[in-house]
N, C-alpha and C positions, 0 to 999 in steps of 0.2 A: 262437814263442808256440803254447801246445797249447791246445786246446778252443776254445770259443765264446769270440769277443774280447767283451767288456764292452760294453755299449749306452751312448751317450748320456748315458742316463738314471742306469746303473749308475755312471759317470765320475763324475756331476756330485753323488751321494749321497757316494761315497767322498771326493772332494774335500772336499766341505764336512764330512764325518765327519772327514776327519785335519787340517784347519785350525780343527777346531770350539774355541774357548775365545781364537783368537787375533784381533788387532785390526789394521788399517792405523795408519799416522803420525796419523790423524785420528781414534780410538778407535774407530771402526766396524767391526763383525764383517768379518772377513778374505773370508768368503764372498758378499759384497756386490760387492767387487773383483772376485772368479772369476768372479760372473755377470754382471758389466757387461762383463767381457773377452770370454766367451763371446761374449754377446748382440754385440758390436763385431766380433768374426770373421762370425757367421750374418750381419749385415746387410752386411758386406763382402764377401759371397758366398763365405764359406769353406767349405770340407768339413766333414763329421761328423769327420774325422780332426783338423782344424784346431780344432775347436771342443772336442774332447776334449784336446786341447793345452792351449788355453787354460782349461780346467778346472784342469789339473795341472801350469800353467807355472812356479808358485810351490813345488810341492810338495817336490820335493828340496834347493831353495836355502834353503826355510824350515825343514827338517829336520822337517814335516809325513808325507811318506813316505822312503825311504831309495832311494838308486840301486840297492842291490840289488834292492828291493821291485818297483820300476820293469822292471829286467830280466828278471825272472820272469812279469811281469802279464800279463794274458790281451787284452793290445792290440796294434794292428798296428806293426810295425818304425816305421815313420813317426811315428806318434804318440812312440813312445819316442824317436826321434832328435831329433823338435821340442821337446819338454821337457827333454833334455838340452842341446840349442843353446841355449835359454832359462834354462839356470841359470846364471846367475852365479858364479865361483868365487872366492874369498877373494883379496882384491889384483889381481885380474884388471883389465890395463887395459883400459878401455871399447875400446878400438880391436879388440882380440881376440875379446871377445866378440862386437863388431857384425859381424867377419870371418865366425864361426863361424854367426852366424843366417844370412848372406848366403849360406852355402856349404850350409846345410841345406832342402831345398825344404818349402815351406810355411810355415816359420818367421819370416819378416819378416812376413807378416800378422797373425799372434798379436801379435808385437811390437808392430807398429801400433797392435791395439787397445788392448795394455796401457799402452804411451806416452798413446794419446788421454784414455784413464781417468786413468791417474794425472796428466796435466797440466790435468785437467777443474778451470776456474777454481774450482767452489762446491768441490770437494773442498781445492784449494789454498788456499783462503781462510781455512779453519779452522788453518793453521799459521803460526807466527811467522813476521816478515819473513825473518831470515836463512834460515830453512829453505826457506820458498817460493821464494826467489832462487837458493838453492844448487841446489833440485831443478828449478826451471824450467830454468835453464842447464844441468844436465845433460840433462834429456828431450832439449831442442833438440839437445844434441849429438849423441846417440846418434841421434835421426832423421836429422840430417844425414850420419853414418856410415851408416845405411842408406838414404839417398835416398830418405825419405821426405818429401814436400814440404807435406802437410797437419797441422796440430797435434792 
């Protein structure tokens, strides 16, 4: 990283801009999810680096930002590592994804906050029954792989 690292407010603004126009499965602005995950990390005692990773956790996976951008970004290496660990690859088995998260310092807490928001009953309630059941089972399985005991 060269130069001054981006502040948490700058990372938030960048993430909001990068995901502009994107919506979640419930049709809500995607930035609401990012804000909820970042706040979940903060409430769980996460560091500023973990909060920055929370703002960016879906940016590469959702093609909002490129891996090349991330590599050159003015961010600590720990933030970059967490974002890459949290980036699910196409057709990647959940077991490999979870192993990478477990092997990356700080990433489990970010994923815990992400799963907690994804599994929020209010968010899930607007989905059709098959989608809600499929996602609920997936989130529970990932929590089990990561050793997260709270929904």
